[in-house]
C-alpha positions as CSV (number, residue, x, y, z in Angstrom):
1,M,20.7,2.0,-8.3
2,I,18.5,-0.6,-9.2
3,D,15.9,0.6,-12.4
4,R,12.9,0.9,-11.3
5,T,11.2,2.6,-14.2
6,P,7.9,0.6,-15.3
7,E,7.9,-1.2,-18.4
8,P,4.7,-0.9,-20.3
9,G,1.9,-3.0,-18.3
10,Q,3.2,-2.5,-15.1
11,P,2.3,0.0,-12.3
12,H,3.6,3.7,-12.2
13,L,3.2,2.9,-8.4
14,V,3.1,0.9,-5.4
15,L,2.0,2.7,-2.1
16,I,2.9,0.1,0.9
17,G,2.9,1.1,4.5
18,P,1.0,0.2,7.9
19,P,-2.7,0.2,8.2
20,A,-4.8,3.5,8.3
21,A,-1.3,5.5,7.2
22,G,-3.3,6.6,4.0
23,K,-2.6,4.6,0.9
24,T,-5.9,4.4,-0.4
25,R,-6.5,8.3,-0.3
26,L,-3.4,9.3,-1.4
27,G,-3.0,6.7,-4.0
28,K,-6.5,8.0,-5.8
29,R,-5.5,11.9,-5.8
30,I,-1.7,10.6,-7.1
31,A,-3.7,8.9,-9.8
32,R,-5.8,11.4,-10.3
33,I,-3.1,13.7,-11.2
34,L,-0.8,10.9,-13.4
35,G,-4.4,10.2,-15.6
36,A,-4.1,6.9,-14.4
37,S,-6.1,3.9,-13.0
38,F,-6.0,3.2,-9.2
39,I,-6.1,-0.4,-7.5
40,D,-6.7,-1.1,-3.6
41,T,-6.3,-4.9,-3.3
42,D,-7.7,-4.9,-0.1
43,R,-10.7,-3.2,-1.8
44,R,-10.6,-5.9,-4.4
45,I,-11.0,-9.1,-2.3
46,V,-13.8,-7.3,-0.4
47,A,-15.6,-7.0,-4.2
48,R,-14.5,-10.8,-4.3
49,H,-14.8,-12.2,-1.5
50,G,-16.9,-9.9,1.5
51,P,-15.3,-7.9,4.1
52,I,-11.9,-8.4,5.4
53,A,-13.0,-9.1,8.9
54,Q,-15.1,-11.9,7.9
55,I,-12.7,-13.5,6.3
56,F,-10.1,-13.6,8.8
57,S,-13.0,-14.7,11.1
58,E,-14.8,-17.0,8.8
59,Y,-11.4,-18.7,7.2
60,G,-8.5,-17.4,9.1
61,E,-5.2,-15.3,8.4
62,K,-3.6,-18.1,6.1
63,Y,-6.7,-18.0,3.3
64,Y,-6.9,-14.3,3.4
65,R,-3.1,-14.4,2.5
66,A,-3.7,-16.6,-0.3
67,L,-6.6,-13.8,-1.3
68,E,-4.0,-11.2,-1.0
69,R,-1.4,-12.4,-3.0
70,S,-3.0,-13.9,-5.6
71,E,-4.9,-9.9,-5.9
72,V,-1.0,-8.2,-5.8
73,T,0.0,-11.0,-8.9
74,K,-2.7,-9.5,-10.6
75,A,-2.5,-5.5,-9.6
76,L,1.2,-5.5,-10.2
77,G,0.7,-6.6,-14.3
78,E,-1.4,-3.6,-14.4
79,R,-0.4,-0.2,-15.4
80,A,-1.7,1.6,-12.4
81,V,-1.1,3.3,-9.1
82,V,-1.8,0.8,-6.7
83,A,-2.0,0.2,-3.2
84,L,-1.3,-2.6,-1.2
85,G,-2.6,-3.8,2.0
86,G,-0.6,-3.2,5.2
87,G,0.7,-6.9,5.2
88,A,1.1,-7.8,1.6
89,I,4.3,-7.5,2.2
90,I,5.0,-10.3,4.3
91,D,4.4,-12.4,1.8
92,P,8.2,-13.5,0.7
93,L,7.0,-13.9,-2.9
94,T,5.4,-10.4,-3.0
95,Q,8.7,-9.1,-1.8
96,A,10.7,-10.4,-4.4
97,D,8.3,-8.7,-6.9
98,L,8.7,-5.7,-5.5
99,V,12.3,-4.9,-6.4
100,A,11.5,-4.3,-9.6
101,H,9.0,-1.7,-9.1
102,R,9.0,2.2,-7.8
103,V,7.6,1.9,-4.0
104,A,6.6,4.3,-2.1
105,L,6.2,3.6,1.7
106,I,3.8,5.5,3.2
107,T,4.3,6.3,6.9
108,V,2.3,7.7,9.7
109,S,3.2,8.5,13.7
110,S,0.7,6.5,16.4
111,D,-0.3,9.8,17.8
112,A,-1.8,10.6,14.2
113,V,-3.1,7.5,13.3
114,A,-5.2,6.9,17.0
115,A,-8.2,8.9,15.6
116,R,-8.0,6.9,12.4
117,I,-8.5,3.7,14.0
118,L,-10.6,4.2,16.4
119,D,-13.7,2.2,15.1
120,S,-11.1,0.3,12.8
121,K,-12.6,-2.9,11.6
122,R,-8.9,-4.1,10.5
123,P,-8.7,-7.8,11.9
124,L,-5.1,-7.1,13.1
125,V,-5.9,-3.9,15.3
126,S,-7.8,-3.4,18.0
127,G,-6.0,-0.4,19.2
128,I,-3.1,1.7,19.0
129,D,-0.9,-1.1,21.0
130,T,-1.6,-3.7,18.2
131,W,-1.2,-1.4,15.7
132,S,2.1,-0.1,16.8
133,E,3.4,-3.7,17.5
134,L,2.1,-4.8,13.9
135,V,4.2,-1.6,12.5
136,A,7.3,-2.9,14.6
137,S,6.8,-6.2,13.5
138,R,7.2,-5.0,9.7
139,R,9.2,-2.0,9.7
140,E,12.3,-3.4,8.4
141,I,10.4,-5.0,5.8
142,Y,8.7,-1.8,4.6
143,E,11.7,0.0,4.6
144,R,13.5,-2.3,2.7
145,L,11.1,-2.1,0.0
146,A,10.8,1.1,-0.5
147,T,12.2,3.4,-2.9
148,R,11.7,6.4,-1.4
149,T,9.2,7.4,1.7
150,W,6.2,9.9,2.9
151,D,4.7,10.8,6.4
152,T,1.0,11.8,6.5
153,S,1.0,12.4,9.8
154,H,0.8,16.0,9.7
155,R,1.3,17.1,6.3
156,P,-2.1,17.8,3.6
157,I,-2.9,14.8,2.0
158,D,-3.2,16.9,-0.9
159,E,0.5,18.4,-1.1
160,I,1.9,15.0,-0.4
161,A,-0.2,13.4,-3.7
162,S,1.5,16.3,-5.5
163,E,5.0,15.6,-4.5
164,I,4.3,12.0,-4.9
165,A,3.6,12.6,-8.5
166,G,5.7,15.4,-9.3
167,W,8.5,12.2,-8.3
168,I,6.6,9.9,-10.6
169,I,7.0,12.0,-13.5
170,E,10.7,13.2,-13.0
171,V,11.5,9.7,-12.9
172,T,9.9,8.4,-16.0
173,P,11.3,9.0,-19.5
174,P,8.9,10.4,-22.0
175,K,8.2,7.4,-24.5
């Protein structure tokens, strides 16, 4: 078993999972419960570089992934609850980095996600079929990197956040 207890300056927890699984909403609630900071790497990219769809359109996915990798690297060096964009895990360097962290995979069923992506501005998701294909192509990576998994399809988000925060508190030894 790998010891994934965070060192000082490392995240309490990293959330990964497919687009629209609820990583941001969940991460904010977990951070609030833990009294920690929250980082959403996609939101940092948007704040510094503009809308993700526009970055994809103007510069392409490769350029976006380089920006994403930079933000992930910075976030993994901070003491916070960190939510990664759905595709951040496709980078082999990010995969290697995540081995040293406590990683929660946040999943959602295609039935439950359909309403969440209805008016999606996600550049790689144009409907439930493209979402399903995207998730299937990344599933092995998500599962390999995860320390534990939670599904947001049918349970209240506050209940899941409390459960995850409890897990963090349980596995983090007192200082």
